[in-house]
C-alpha positions in Angstrom: 50.7 -42.1 -96.3 52.2 -41.5 -99.7 51.7 -38.0 -101.1 51.7 -39.1 -104.7 48.6 -38.1 -106.6 46.7 -41.2 -107.9 43.7 -39.5 -109.5 43.3 -35.9 -110.7 40.0 -34.5 -111.7 40.4 -31.3 -113.7 37.5 -29.0 -114.6 35.1 -31.9 -115.2 31.7 -31.2 -116.7 28.9 -33.6 -117.6 25.3 -32.8 -118.6 22.3 -34.9 -119.6 19.5 -33.8 -122.0 16.0 -33.5 -120.7 13.0 -34.4 -122.9 9.5 -32.9 -122.6 8.0 -35.9 -124.1 8.1 -38.6 -126.8 7.7 -36.3 -129.7 8.7 -33.0 -128.2 12.5 -33.2 -128.4 14.9 -31.9 -125.8 13.9 -29.1 -123.5 17.2 -28.4 -122.0 19.9 -30.2 -120.0 20.8 -31.1 -116.4 24.3 -30.0 -115.5 25.1 -33.1 -113.3 28.7 -32.2 -112.8 29.7 -28.5 -113.4 33.4 -27.9 -113.4 34.8 -29.7 -110.4 38.4 -30.2 -109.5 40.0 -32.5 -106.9 42.8 -35.0 -106.4 43.1 -38.3 -104.6 46.4 -39.1 -103.0 47.6 -42.6 -103.0 46.6 -44.4 -99.8 43.9 -42.0 -98.7 40.2 -42.2 -98.4 38.4 -39.2 -100.0 34.8 -38.9 -98.8 32.4 -37.3 -101.3 29.1 -36.3 -99.7 26.0 -34.4 -100.6 22.2 -34.7 -101.1 20.7 -37.1 -103.6 20.9 -35.7 -107.1 23.9 -33.5 -106.5 26.1 -35.5 -108.9 28.0 -37.9 -106.7 27.2 -41.0 -108.7 27.9 -39.2 -112.0 31.4 -38.5 -110.6 31.8 -42.2 -109.9 30.8 -43.2 -113.4 33.2 -40.7 -114.9 36.0 -41.8 -112.6 35.5 -45.4 -113.9 35.3 -44.2 -117.5 31.8 -45.5 -117.9 30.6 -42.1 -119.1 32.4 -39.5 -121.1 32.4 -35.9 -119.9 31.4 -32.9 -121.9 34.7 -31.3 -121.1 37.6 -31.6 -118.6 39.7 -34.6 -117.9 40.6 -37.2 -115.3 44.2 -38.3 -114.9 45.1 -41.6 -113.4 48.8 -41.6 -112.6 49.2 -38.8 -115.2 47.3 -40.5 -118.1 43.9 -39.1 -119.2 41.6 -42.0 -118.8 39.3 -40.8 -121.7 42.2 -41.1 -124.2 42.9 -44.7 -123.3 42.3 -47.4 -126.0 42.2 -51.2 -126.0 45.0 -52.7 -124.0 45.6 -49.5 -121.9 41.9 -49.2 -121.2 41.8 -52.9 -120.1 44.7 -52.3 -117.7 42.9 -49.2 -116.3 39.8 -51.4 -115.7 42.0 -53.8 -113.7 43.5 -51.0 -111.6 40.2 -49.2 -110.7 37.3 -51.2 -109.3 33.9 -50.4 -107.9 31.8 -51.5 -104.9 28.1 -50.9 -105.8 25.4 -49.4 -103.6 22.9 -52.2 -104.0 24.1 -55.7 -103.0 21.0 -57.3 -104.5 21.1 -56.0 -108.1 24.9 -55.8 -108.5 25.2 -59.7 -108.4 24.0 -61.9 -111.3 21.3 -64.1 -109.7 22.0 -66.9 -112.3 25.7 -67.3 -111.3 27.2 -69.0 -108.3 29.4 -67.0 -105.9 32.6 -68.6 -107.2 31.9 -67.6 -110.8 30.9 -64.0 -109.8 34.1 -63.4 -107.9 36.4 -65.4 -110.3 35.2 -64.1 -113.7 37.4 -61.1 -113.7 40.4 -63.4 -113.0 39.6 -65.3 -116.2 38.9 -62.1 -118.3 42.3 -60.6 -117.3 44.2 -63.9 -117.6 45.2 -63.9 -114.0 43.9 -67.4 -113.4 42.9 -70.5 -115.3 39.7 -72.5 -114.6 41.8 -75.1 -112.9 43.4 -72.8 -110.3 40.6 -70.2 -110.1 38.8 -71.9 -107.2 41.8 -71.7 -104.9 42.2 -67.9 -105.6 38.5 -67.2 -105.1 38.3 -69.2 -101.8 41.3 -67.2 -100.5 39.4 -64.0 -101.4 36.3 -65.2 -99.8 38.1 -66.0 -96.5 39.7 -62.5 -96.7 36.3 -60.8 -96.6 34.8 -63.2 -94.0 32.9 -65.7 -96.2 33.2 -69.4 -95.7 34.7 -71.7 -98.5 31.5 -73.7 -98.7 29.7 -70.7 -100.0 31.6 -71.1 -103.3 28.8 -73.1 -105.0 25.8 -71.1 -103.7 23.7 -68.5 -105.4 23.3 -64.8 -104.3 19.7 -65.3 -103.2 20.9 -67.6 -100.4 22.8 -64.8 -98.6 21.9 -61.8 -96.5 22.5 -58.3 -97.7 25.7 -58.0 -95.7 27.0 -61.2 -97.1 26.1 -60.1 -100.6 28.1 -56.9 -100.1 31.1 -59.0 -99.0 30.8 -60.9 -102.2 30.9 -57.6 -104.1 33.9 -56.5 -102.1 35.7 -59.7 -102.9 35.0 -59.2 -106.6 36.4 -55.7 -106.4 39.6 -57.0 -104.7 40.3 -59.9 -107.0 42.3 -57.9 -109.5 44.4 -56.2 -106.8 43.2 -52.6 -107.7 44.9 -49.4 -106.7 41.7 -47.4 -106.4 38.3 -48.5 -105.4 35.2 -46.3 -106.0 32.8 -47.2 -103.2 29.4 -45.8 -104.3 27.2 -45.7 -101.1 28.5 -49.1 -100.2 26.6 -49.4 -96.9 23.4 -47.3 -97.4 21.3 -50.4 -98.2 22.5 -52.3 -95.1 21.2 -52.5 -91.5 23.0 -50.3 -89.1 24.9 -53.1 -87.3 25.9 -54.6 -90.7 27.0 -51.1 -91.8 29.6 -51.0 -89.0 30.9 -54.5 -89.9 31.3 -53.6 -93.5 33.0 -50.2 -92.8 35.5 -52.0 -90.5 36.2 -54.6 -93.2 36.8 -51.8 -95.7 39.2 -50.1 -93.3 41.0 -53.3 -92.5 41.5 -54.1 -96.2 42.7 -50.5 -96.9 45.4 -50.9 -94.2 46.3 -54.4 -95.3 46.7 -53.7 -99.1 47.4 -49.9 -99.1 44.2 -49.3 -101.0 42.9 -45.9 -102.0 39.1 -45.2 -101.8 36.8 -42.7 -103.3 34.0 -43.1 -100.7 30.7 -41.7 -101.8 27.9 -41.3 -99.3 25.1 -39.0 -98.1 25.8 -39.9 -94.4 28.3 -37.5 -92.9 28.7 -39.6 -89.7 30.0 -42.5 -91.7 32.2 -40.3 -93.8 33.7 -38.8 -90.7 34.6 -42.2 -89.4 36.3 -43.4 -92.6 37.7 -40.5 -94.6 41.0 -38.7 -94.7 39.6 -35.7 -96.5 36.0 -34.7 -97.3 34.5 -33.1 -100.4 31.0 -31.6 -100.2 28.9 -31.4 -103.4 25.9 -29.3 -104.1 24.1 -29.2 -107.5 27.1 -30.5 -109.5 29.8 -28.4 -107.8 32.2 -29.1 -104.9 31.5 -26.3 -102.5 34.0 -27.3 -99.8 37.0 -29.7 -99.6 39.3 -30.1 -96.6 40.9 -32.5 -94.1 38.4 -34.6 -92.1 39.0 -33.3 -88.6 39.3 -29.6 -89.7 36.1 -29.6 -91.8 34.0 -31.2 -89.1 35.5 -28.8 -86.5 35.2 -25.6 -88.6 33.4 -25.6 -91.9 33.4 -22.5 -94.2 30.4 -23.1 -96.4 26.8 -22.6 -95.0 25.6 -25.8 -96.8 28.3 -27.9 -95.0 27.2 -26.3 -91.7 23.6 -27.3 -92.4 24.6 -30.9 -93.2 26.7 -31.2 -90.1 23.9 -29.8 -87.9 21.6 -32.6 -89.1 23.9 -35.4 -88.0 22.3 -37.2 -85.0 24.2 -37.1 -81.7 24.7 -40.2 -79.5 23.4 -38.6 -76.4 19.6 -37.8 -76.6 20.0 -35.2 -73.9 22.7 -33.3 -75.8 21.4 -30.3 -77.7 23.2 -28.6 -80.6 22.1 -25.7 -82.9 20.3 -26.7 -86.0 20.7 -24.9 -89.3 17.3 -25.0 -91.1 17.4 -24.3 -94.8 14.4 -22.6 -96.4 12.9 -23.9 -99.6 14.0 -26.6 -102.0 17.1 -26.9 -104.1 16.7 -24.9 -107.4 16.1 -26.8 -110.6 19.3 -28.1 -112.2 17.9 -27.2 -115.6 18.9 -23.8 -117.0 20.4 -22.5 -113.7 21.0 -18.8 -113.5 24.3 -17.1 -112.7 25.6 -16.7 -109.2 25.9 -19.0 -106.3 23.7 -22.1 -106.7 23.1 -22.1 -102.9 22.1 -18.5 -102.7 18.3 -19.1 -102.6 18.6 -21.3 -99.5 21.6 -19.7 -97.8 20.9 -17.9 -94.5 23.8 -15.4 -95.0 23.4 -14.7 -98.7 24.0 -11.1 -99.8 21.6 -10.2 -102.7 24.1 -7.7 -104.1 26.8 -10.3 -104.3 25.7 -13.9 -104.2 22.8 -13.9 -106.6 24.8 -12.6 -109.6 28.4 -13.6 -109.0 29.6 -17.2 -108.6 32.0 -17.5 -105.7 35.5 -18.7 -106.5 36.8 -22.0 -105.0 39.6 -20.7 -102.9 41.8 -21.9 -100.1 40.4 -20.6 -96.8 43.0 -22.4 -94.6 45.9 -24.7 -95.2 44.5 -27.5 -97.4 40.9 -26.4 -96.8 39.0 -25.0 -99.8 35.5 -23.5 -100.1 33.4 -21.4 -102.4 31.6 -18.7 -100.4 31.6 -14.9 -100.8 30.8 -14.3 -97.1 33.4 -16.5 -95.4 
């Protein structure tokens, strides 16, 4: 695998105002992303995991330059994507694509499959209307769709087939980075396996780089090169796949791993039960955001001082005072 950094996220922050009501104005803000840092190396699959509401999809939107951050930057091959204008931004859109979570709402129900997949080719002047069908059919066959599906509408397909249409659309511009935002969470388990294997085959065939976002640690373990764990807008642990699953440093990661089902019903493993609910993301206090639920929290240290994100082992980073 190439060691060249493709995407660098630097001290990224993004908040959203929260309103009390129609005439009450703003009552504060939710810190969806709170100063995160990570890099994606060309050719790797970085898994980004965490509970719903931790900020994963906000990271995806920022990485695609669909939202602007409050502060921080994202560098794609050294260029800050938030400084790009016109032609440079259009080229960035071509090089970074997304696979959406919902294969139902992500496809225009009024357009046929050929038009859905081929429209980006026309927008970026890669194909003409005359030769577009040939290119689209080649893409369809690549993801396991029959050529005769070209003139059908999305409602005529199963959820797995619709997601393959979305994958073909993401591939059509030959991107360098694909942001896969929960790409299999809406699919049946058997279809999940087929879709994951397709994504891995395409990654090997075209040397793709993925930011793979999921809440399912078992899926992330199967696909990723490295894993980043998010909690309330922060990355609390980041490390190589095998090492993180074998020896995690953050108590939140341990709790997530303990909840992963095991194949053998007779096999028993210790469960880490977290007390309480995640604290409100509005107006958070100082200290570790996980301290209220952490089984090893030190009141004298963890509730007032935010733990630094430090390297605990080679290439393995975590933010915990106690580990």
